[in-house]
C-alpha positions in Angstrom: 199.6 167.6 130.1 199.1 169.2 133.4 197.2 172.1 131.9 194.8 169.7 130.1 193.9 167.8 133.2 193.2 171.0 135.1 191.1 172.4 132.3 189.0 169.2 132.2 188.4 169.2 136.0 187.2 172.8 135.8 184.6 171.9 133.1 183.2 169.0 135.2 183.1 171.1 138.3 180.9 173.8 136.7 178.4 171.5 134.9 176.4 168.3 135.4 177.7 164.9 134.6 175.7 162.5 132.4 175.0 160.2 135.4 173.5 163.1 137.4 171.2 164.0 134.5 170.0 160.4 134.1 169.3 160.1 137.9 167.3 163.3 137.8 165.3 162.0 134.8 164.6 158.7 136.5 163.3 160.5 139.6 161.2 162.8 137.5 159.7 159.8 135.6 158.8 158.0 138.8 157.1 161.1 140.1 155.1 161.5 136.9 154.0 157.9 136.9 152.7 158.4 140.5 150.7 161.5 139.4 149.2 159.6 136.5 148.2 156.7 138.7 146.7 159.1 141.2 144.6 160.7 138.4 143.3 157.3 137.3 142.3 156.4 140.9 140.6 159.7 141.3 138.6 159.3 138.1 137.4 155.8 139.2 136.4 157.1 142.6 134.5 160.0 141.0 132.6 157.6 138.7 131.8 155.2 141.6 130.6 158.1 143.7 128.5 159.5 140.8 126.8 156.1 140.3 125.9 155.8 143.9 124.5 159.3 143.9 122.4 158.4 140.9 121.2 155.2 142.6 120.1 157.2 145.6 118.3 159.7 143.4 116.5 156.9 141.4 115.5 155.0 144.6 114.0 158.1 146.1 112.3 158.9 142.9 110.5 155.5 143.0 109.5 156.0 146.6 108.0 159.4 145.7 106.1 157.9 142.8 104.6 155.3 145.1 103.7 157.9 147.7 101.8 159.9 145.1 99.8 156.8 144.0 99.6 155.0 147.4 96.3 153.3 146.7 98.1 151.1 144.2 101.1 150.4 146.3 101.2 146.6 145.7 101.3 147.1 141.9 104.7 148.6 142.1 106.3 145.5 143.4 108.5 144.1 140.6 112.0 143.5 139.3 113.1 145.9 136.7 115.8 144.5 134.5 115.0 145.9 131.1 113.1 148.7 129.4 109.7 147.6 127.9 107.6 149.4 125.4 105.7 152.5 126.3 102.4 151.9 128.1 99.1 152.9 126.5 97.4 155.2 127.0 100.2 157.8 127.7 99.6 159.6 131.0 101.3 162.7 129.8 99.8 166.0 129.0 96.0 166.3 129.0 95.4 162.5 129.1 93.7 161.4 132.3 94.7 158.0 133.6 93.3 155.7 136.2 95.6 155.0 139.2 96.5 151.5 137.7 97.5 153.2 134.4 99.6 155.7 136.4 101.5 152.7 137.9 102.3 151.4 134.4 103.5 154.9 133.4 105.6 155.3 136.5 107.2 151.9 136.0 108.0 152.7 132.4 109.5 156.1 133.2 111.5 154.8 136.1 113.0 152.0 134.0 113.9 154.5 131.3 115.6 156.6 133.9 117.7 153.9 135.5 118.8 152.5 132.1 119.7 156.0 130.9 117.1 156.1 128.0 116.2 159.7 128.9 119.7 160.9 128.2 121.1 160.0 124.7 124.1 161.2 122.8 124.2 160.1 119.1 121.4 157.6 119.7 123.2 155.9 122.6 121.9 155.9 126.2 124.5 157.7 128.3 122.6 158.4 131.6 121.5 156.0 134.2 123.4 153.2 135.9 125.8 150.6 134.4 123.7 147.5 133.7 121.2 148.1 136.5 118.5 146.0 138.1 115.8 147.6 140.2 113.8 145.7 142.8 110.8 147.0 144.5 109.3 144.9 147.3 106.1 145.7 149.2 105.1 144.0 152.5 102.0 145.7 153.8 102.9 149.4 153.8 106.6 148.9 154.0 108.3 149.5 150.7 111.9 148.6 149.9 113.6 149.9 146.7 116.9 148.3 145.8 119.1 149.2 142.9 122.1 147.0 141.8 124.5 148.0 139.1 128.0 147.2 137.9 130.9 149.1 139.4 134.4 149.6 137.9 136.6 147.7 140.3 136.2 144.4 142.1 135.1 144.3 145.7 133.6 141.6 147.9 129.9 140.9 147.0 127.8 141.0 150.1 125.0 139.2 148.3 121.4 140.1 148.2 118.3 139.3 146.1 118.6 142.2 143.6 120.8 141.8 140.5 123.3 139.2 139.4 125.9 138.2 141.9 129.3 139.6 141.0 132.4 141.0 142.6 131.7 144.2 140.7 128.1 144.5 141.8 127.1 147.6 143.8 123.8 147.8 145.7 121.9 150.7 147.1 118.7 150.1 149.1 116.2 152.3 150.8 113.2 151.2 152.9 110.3 153.3 154.0 106.8 153.1 155.4 104.0 154.6 153.2 100.9 155.5 155.1 
């Protein structure tokens, strides 16, 4: 009997017990869950950052369109919440348009861009912002372009006149003077 006890003790001293293995697995699983959560948070942050970068680009795009057609500055003031049909005549290619026709073309192209209609995959709009609303206000020669869209996570809504109030609303605004 004495030899059996000694033999069993030597086996346990050389290997791992079942409890040690289970504790190691629990620690490993907790670490992996933390890594997966970190990945999800990083993806959300990346998407939110991308949306804000897009909003900045689109707001500056509208400012540049207005600068190029500054004689019609007041016609750009509007709330853009859906994509309408294409204006006629088309101001693309060799077609010459009046400044007021250029305003209609600019508005249409900008709406298409912010709603993602210019980038499609399998017939579905994939570019642009998530449920955007664009607001352009003109007071004299001061132009304010505001874009509101839906973010992923909830935050406090600071309010504002552009878009529907929501805890998921994000807003980007730029103001400039056009001479």
